[in-house]
Structure formats: C-alpha cells, structure tokens
C-alpha positions as a Python dict, from the first residue, in 0.01 Angstrom:
ca = {
    (1, 'M'): (0, 0, 0),
    (2, 'T'): (-296, -28, -186),
    (3, 'I'): (-604, -253, -175),
    (4, 'E'): (-799, -359, -426),
    (5, 'V'): (-1186, -359, -405),
    (6, 'I'): (-1447, -543, -545),
    (7, 'K'): (-1720, -329, -720),
    (8, 'N'): (-1887, -558, -952),
    (9, 'I'): (-1951, -931, -1042),
    (10, 'S'): (-2161, -1091, -1242),
    (11, 'V'): (-2225, -1439, -1351),
    (12, 'L'): (-2280, -1528, -1669),
    (13, 'F'): (-2365, -1847, -1852),
    (14, 'R'): (-2317, -1939, -2211),
    (15, 'E'): (-2322, -2234, -2463),
    (16, 'E'): (-2209, -2327, -2749),
    (17, 'A'): (-2147, -2031, -3003),
    (18, 'Q'): (-2400, -1800, -2861),
    (19, 'L'): (-2328, -1487, -2655),
    (20, 'P'): (-2308, -1503, -2318),
    (21, 'V'): (-2636, -1378, -2109),
    (22, 'P'): (-2664, -1336, -1737),
    (23, 'L'): (-2714, -1630, -1553),
    (24, 'L'): (-3066, -1574, -1383),
    (25, 'D'): (-3158, -1425, -1720),
    (26, 'Y'): (-3109, -1758, -1906),
    (27, 'L'): (-3222, -1933, -1589),
    (28, 'K'): (-3538, -1790, -1590),
    (29, 'L'): (-3585, -1853, -1996),
    (30, 'N'): (-3532, -2168, -1921),
    (31, 'D'): (-3746, -2221, -1658),
    (32, 'L'): (-3443, -2445, -1474),
    (33, 'R'): (-3282, -2417, -1149),
    (34, 'I'): (-2967, -2371, -1087),
    (35, 'N'): (-2855, -2797, -983),
    (36, 'E'): (-3116, -2887, -1299),
    (37, 'L'): (-2868, -2667, -1543),
    (38, 'L'): (-2519, -2828, -1347),
    (39, 'E'): (-2695, -3185, -1314),
    (40, 'D'): (-2769, -3184, -1709),
    (41, 'E'): (-2500, -3327, -1949),
    (42, 'N'): (-2720, -3246, -2252),
    (43, 'R'): (-2645, -2923, -2199),
    (44, 'N'): (-2295, -2789, -2318),
    (45, 'G'): (-2228, -2437, -2214),
    (46, 'D'): (-1998, -2211, -1967),
    (47, 'L'): (-1999, -2036, -1699),
    (48, 'L'): (-1802, -1653, -1676),
    (49, 'L'): (-1743, -1423, -1389),
    (50, 'N'): (-1680, -1109, -1480),
    (51, 'S'): (-1600, -852, -1159),
    (52, 'S'): (-1457, -475, -1165),
    (53, 'W'): (-1236, -358, -898),
    (54, 'N'): (-1174, -1, -745),
    (55, 'K'): (-815, 47, -584),
    (56, 'T'): (-764, 227, -272),
    (57, 'P'): (-459, 426, -132),
}
C-alpha cells in the first residue's frame, strides 16, 4: 500500500489576465483582509491551490 503525504501547499490569487501571486503577498500589497477580498464584487480573480506530494511505501 502506498501512502501519499502532502509535502507543500501554497495558495495563490490571480486577477484577470495577470500572473498568480501568493495570496498573503497580494493581501499585503493591496492592504486587504481575506474577507474584504471575498466580499468585493468588483474584484475578479481566482484562488489557486498548488500542492506537491510525497509517496511513501
């Protein structure tokens, strides 16, 4: 049996037609809190999750 363990998780935010950036950096740069980002109907973007896995025997 092989077990997969999450090695690394990162959350990115990508506004329209821009490269994704780490969510925390985006919030700091725009002086926002996460709830302000989620409630802002004028801000279009995607939250992206990146992860890597380790397989163990």
